[in-house]
N, C-alpha and C positions, 0 to 999 in steps of 0.2 A: 376426665379417666385419673387411673388410680397406680401410680407403679408400685410394685412391691418387690422388695431387694430381695431375696432370699441367698439365705448361706447356709454352709454345708460345713458340717459336724461330721469328724470322726470321729467312730465309735472301735476301739478294741478286742473284739472278742475275748483274750487274755485278760484283758482287765477287767472287767465284769464277771468274768466267770472265777477270779483266784481271791479268796477272802481276806484281809491283814490278820498277821499273825495276832498272837497274843499280847498285853501290855500287862504286866508285875508291875505292881507295887510296894513302896513297903512307909509307912505298914499299909499291911492290904485291905482291911476290912474300912478303919474308921480312925479320922482325929474327933477330939471331946473338946471344947474350949471350958475350959471353969471358971469361975466367977473369982476375982471381980472381974468385969468388963470394961473396967475403964482403964487400967494398967494388957499396954499392949501386949498382947501375946504372937510367937511365930513357931512356926511347926514349920519343920521338913519333908518331904514325902519323893523319895526316889522313884521316878519313871522307866520303865525300860521294856525297851520292844525285845521281846522271845522271840518273834518270827525272823525270815529271813529276808523282809520288803521292805522299804523306807518307807515308816509311815511321817501323819502330819499328826499332832495332838494340838489342845485348847483344851482351856478350863473355863466354863462359864458359873456366875452369880447374880442373884439377884439383886444384891446387895452389893455395888460396888464401892460406898461408902465405908463400911464398917469392914470389909473380907478383902483383903490386897493377895495378887500373885504376882512374885518372880519368877522365871517368867511366867508370864498367860498362856504361853501357844509359843509352838516349836516344832522341829521333822527331827526326827531319830532313825536313824544307820541302823541297820541286822547291830542284834548284838549290844545296840547302844546306850547309855541311861542319861539320864539329864537330875538335878536335884532343886527340886522345886520350896519355895520360900508359901508358905502360907501364913498371912498374919489377920487377928484381929486388931480393926485399929478404932 
């Protein structure tokens, strides 16, 4: 005989129907790391929560040994911003 324990998950319809607000970044499109790549370069990106709800954000990279991000993730309240450092190590 196998016993299966059921777990209940509460899903609130309002949380599913409201999309997160816009996120603005400065610079807005991209950052460019120029040669020589042996030198450490650090650029700063300002992330702003332009929406009216609290959001979580995260930066992912495919090469953690070459690209450092500080802080790599966080939570932003409405109209709040954070300054993130991106480094080519």
